[in-house]
C-alpha positions as semicolon CSV with decimal commas, in nm:
position;residue;x (nm);y (nm);z (nm)
1;X;-0,155;0,048;-7,750
2;X;-0,269;0,392;-7,627
3;X;-0,541;0,233;-7,420
4;X;-0,286;0,006;-7,256
5;X;-0,057;0,298;-7,176
6;X;-0,345;0,499;-7,030
7;X;-0,442;0,202;-6,813
8;X;-0,088;0,159;-6,685
9;X;-0,063;0,530;-6,606
10;X;-0,395;0,525;-6,421
11;X;-0,289;0,216;-6,229
12;X;0,044;0,374;-6,139
13;X;-0,130;0,689;-6,016
14;X;-0,377;0,483;-5,814
15;X;-0,096;0,287;-5,655
16;X;0,097;0,607;-5,587
17;X;-0,197;0,781;-5,420
18;X;-0,294;0,462;-5,239
19;X;0,053;0,418;-5,095
20;X;0,065;0,786;-5,015
21;X;-0,258;0,771;-4,814
22;X;-0,145;0,453;-4,642
23;X;0,180;0,624;-4,545
24;X;-0,006;0,931;-4,417
25;X;-0,245;0,709;-4,220
26;X;0,041;0,518;-4,064
27;X;0,217;0,844;-3,979
28;X;-0,096;0,980;-3,811
29;X;-0,153;0,654;-3,623
30;X;0,209;0,653;-3,508
31;X;0,180;1,011;-3,392
32;X;-0,136;0,933;-3,196
33;X;0,029;0,632;-3,033
34;X;0,332;0,842;-2,937
35;X;0,106;1,113;-2,795
36;X;-0,092;0,854;-2,600
37;X;0,230;0,704;-2,464
38;X;0,364;1,043;-2,361
39;X;0,032;1,130;-2,195
40;X;0,020;0,794;-2,012
41;X;0,372;0,810;-1,874
42;X;0,333;1,178;-1,799
43;X;0,021;1,098;-1,597
44;X;0,207;0,822;-1,410
45;X;0,493;1,062;-1,334
46;X;0,243;1,318;-1,205
47;X;0,071;1,057;-0,987
48;X;0,397;0,929;-0,845
49;X;0,541;1,276;-0,790
50;X;0,336;1,308;-0,472
51;X;0,425;0,971;-0,319
52;X;0,675;1,127;-0,081
53;X;0,391;1,329;0,071
54;X;0,248;1,007;0,217
55;X;0,553;0,952;0,439
56;X;0,510;1,088;0,791
57;X;0,579;1,009;1,155
58;X;0,365;1,059;1,464
59;X;0,482;1,335;1,700
60;X;0,747;1,202;1,937
61;X;0,779;0,867;1,760
62;X;1,135;0,740;1,744
63;X;1,320;0,510;1,504
64;X;1,434;0,200;1,690
65;X;1,592;0,003;1,411
66;X;1,691;0,134;1,069
67;X;1,736;-0,213;0,917
68;X;1,495;-0,476;1,056
69;X;1,651;-0,815;1,115
70;X;1,575;-1,091;0,868
71;X;1,511;-0,859;0,574
72;X;1,706;-0,956;0,264
73;X;1,718;-0,789;-0,074
74;X;1,448;-0,537;0,000
75;X;1,301;-0,280;0,236
76;X;1,131;-0,378;0,558
77;X;0,889;-0,153;0,741
78;X;1,096;0,052;0,984
79;X;1,061;-0,011;1,356
80;X;0,917;0,316;1,478
81;X;0,787;0,331;1,835
82;X;0,575;0,575;2,029
83;X;0,722;0,742;2,338
84;X;0,634;0,578;2,669
85;X;0,297;0,691;2,802
86;X;0,209;0,882;2,485
87;X;-0,158;0,776;2,489
88;X;-0,215;0,683;2,856
89;X;-0,490;0,939;2,921
90;X;-0,656;0,877;2,585
91;X;-0,661;0,501;2,646
92;X;-0,858;0,550;2,968
93;X;-1,103;0,791;2,802
94;X;-1,187;0,525;2,544
95;X;-1,248;0,261;2,811
96;X;-0,939;0,054;2,732
97;X;-0,674;-0,084;2,964
98;X;-0,315;0,011;2,876
99;X;-0,123;-0,275;2,716
100;X;0,239;-0,204;2,621
101;X;0,340;-0,335;2,282
102;X;0,621;-0,545;2,428
103;X;0,383;-0,707;2,679
104;X;0,158;-0,862;2,416
105;X;0,074;-1,232;2,376
106;X;0,297;-1,477;2,187
107;X;0,216;-1,536;1,819
108;X;-0,044;-1,806;1,761
109;X;-0,225;-1,772;2,094
110;X;-0,503;-1,525;2,004
111;X;-0,798;-1,544;1,761
112;X;-0,785;-1,365;1,424
113;X;-0,915;-1,017;1,359
114;X;-1,282;-0,988;1,270
115;X;-1,320;-0,612;1,226
116;X;-1,103;-0,308;1,164
117;X;-1,214;0,047;1,241
118;X;-1,004;0,358;1,175
119;X;-1,240;0,648;1,263
120;X;-1,003;0,922;1,149
121;X;-0,987;0,772;0,799
122;X;-1,345;0,649;0,767
123;X;-1,246;0,282;0,752
124;X;-1,485;0,023;0,896
125;X;-1,452;-0,325;0,750
126;X;-1,529;-0,680;0,857
127;X;-1,209;-0,870;0,793
128;X;-1,315;-1,236;0,815
129;X;-1,005;-1,402;0,671
130;X;-0,880;-1,092;0,490
131;X;-0,605;-1,080;0,753
132;X;-0,373;-1,285;0,527
133;X;-0,033;-1,128;0,481
134;X;-0,065;-1,046;0,115
135;X;0,258;-1,235;0,044
136;X;0,111;-1,355;-0,285
137;X;0,075;-0,995;-0,405
138;X;0,424;-0,897;-0,298
139;X;0,595;-1,210;-0,428
140;X;0,417;-1,174;-0,762
141;X;0,527;-0,812;-0,795
142;X;0,887;-0,883;-0,695
143;X;0,927;-1,223;-0,861
144;X;1,077;-1,354;-0,539
145;X;0,998;-1,658;-0,331
146;X;0,835;-1,524;-0,011
147;X;1,013;-1,784;0,201
148;X;1,354;-1,686;0,065
149;X;1,392;-1,330;0,186
150;X;1,139;-1,234;0,450
151;X;0,891;-1,365;0,702
152;X;0,528;-1,394;0,592
153;X;0,396;-1,489;0,936
154;X;0,119;-1,248;1,033
155;X;0,038;-1,198;1,400
156;X;-0,317;-1,180;1,527
157;X;-0,447;-0,882;1,727
158;X;-0,280;-0,851;2,066
159;X;0,014;-1,074;1,971
160;X;0,384;-0,988;1,961
161;X;0,458;-0,963;1,593
162;X;0,350;-0,779;1,279
163;X;-0,013;-0,799;1,168
164;X;-0,036;-0,726;0,794
165;X;-0,369;-0,621;0,642
166;X;-0,389;-0,559;0,267
167;X;-0,696;-0,363;0,161
168;X;-0,860;-0,267;-0,169
169;X;-0,875;0,074;-0,332
170;X;-1,202;0,238;-0,428
171;X;-1,480;0,412;-0,240
172;X;-1,662;0,321;0,079
173;X;-1,569;0,232;0,436
174;X;-1,434;-0,107;0,323
175;X;-1,169;0,063;0,109
176;X;-0,815;0,146;0,219
177;X;-0,784;0,438;-0,026
178;X;-0,820;0,686;0,260
179;X;-0,483;0,571;0,395
180;X;-0,339;0,837;0,165
181;X;-0,466;1,097;0,416
182;X;-0,276;0,945;0,707
183;X;0,048;1,129;0,632
184;X;-0,125;1,467;0,645
185;X;-0,293;1,379;0,976
186;X;0,031;1,261;1,136
187;X;0,222;1,565;1,011
188;X;-0,037;1,794;1,168
189;X;-0,003;1,618;1,504
190;X;-0,342;1,446;1,496
191;X;-0,387;1,096;1,633
192;X;-0,474;0,807;1,404
193;X;-0,625;0,529;1,614
194;X;-0,696;0,179;1,486
195;X;-0,948;-0,047;1,658
196;X;-0,896;-0,415;1,575
197;X;-1,162;-0,648;1,714
198;X;-1,166;-1,024;1,759
199;X;-1,446;-1,254;1,872
200;X;-1,317;-1,221;2,229
201;X;-1,155;-0,880;2,277
202;X;-1,101;-0,538;2,125
203;X;-0,751;-0,401;2,075
204;X;-0,642;-0,042;2,031
205;X;-0,346;0,053;1,812
206;X;-0,201;0,399;1,754
207;X;-0,038;0,493;1,424
208;X;0,337;0,547;1,443
209;X;0,425;0,633;1,084
210;X;0,343;0,592;0,716
211;X;0,574;0,528;0,423
212;X;0,572;0,429;0,055
213;X;0,774;0,126;-0,056
214;X;0,819;-0,014;-0,409
215;X;0,636;-0,345;-0,450
216;X;0,952;-0,516;-0,566
217;X;1,130;-0,412;-0,245
218;X;0,859;-0,453;0,019
219;X;0,937;-0,725;0,271
220;X;0,678;-0,846;0,520
221;X;0,913;-0,846;0,815
222;X;0,798;-0,926;1,167
223;X;0,890;-0,764;1,498
224;X;0,924;-0,840;1,868
225;X;0,655;-0,581;1,944
226;X;0,283;-0,589;1,867
227;X;0,236;-0,387;1,548
228;X;-0,021;-0,351;1,272
229;X;0,048;-0,254;0,911
230;X;-0,233;-0,144;0,678
231;X;-0,131;-0,165;0,313
232;X;-0,280;-0,030;-0,009
233;X;-0,134;0,018;-0,359
234;X;-0,054;0,375;-0,463
235;X;-0,139;0,542;-0,690
236;X;-0,480;0,374;-0,706
237;X;-0,496;0,118;-0,984
238;X;-0,121;0,059;-0,997
239;X;0,065;-0,208;-0,806
240;X;0,427;-0,095;-0,821
241;X;0,423;0,097;-0,492
242;X;0,251;0,031;-0,161
243;X;0,152;0,280;0,107
244;X;0,201;0,127;0,451
245;X;0,043;0,280;0,761
246;X;0,199;0,125;1,071
247;X;0,088;0,135;1,432
248;X;0,161;-0,027;1,766
249;X;-0,058;-0,182;2,034
250;X;-0,149;0,050;2,322
251;X;-0,465;-0,091;2,481
252;X;-0,708;-0,380;2,524
253;X;-1,075;-0,407;2,626
């Protein structure tokens, strides 16, 4: 009888200590998970806290249209234009012929872009067919049908319309990560020129402004002028916000 009682007491103590250690382990694991969650979301908040710094406008650039036509349920890239003659002397220095944005070719008449060079940001990439609008990325992020709320037609270089170029993050001249420096350059009054080449001609665009738009709200709207929009997710590795650097056509060679 005594042996049986001793066994039951030992078993009860073992169960007690076992459950106690299990409880302590679960408590520690829960605390670590909570700490990891707080650290993760704190890091995201820190990364996103500087997104407003990416928004900038070129000196003298003016807002033409606060709400682009055809944009539904989201935010379209604002129509910001450079003042007349802003780059006339610079265009000649670079060997280009002035070409006003509103005097560009109709959509569908020019060949696609083959190369993009942005010297001020260290970007030099062969585009091939990377010129696609990126509507798949935006529609996936927003859960919307691209055809339902905005135009996904992307103009080619030199055409009247919006040319959308989505680029990757990372390192190297093929990456669009350096777009994050565009706001600082524009704020300081420095030019940001974009050379977009085709198999037949080279086109010169000048940056007008940069802005950050939530992925769920970004609409790939078009325009009656010849514009280019370089897009990259910010912060790097996340896809809930996009940095858009926009420019307009100023020259051809």
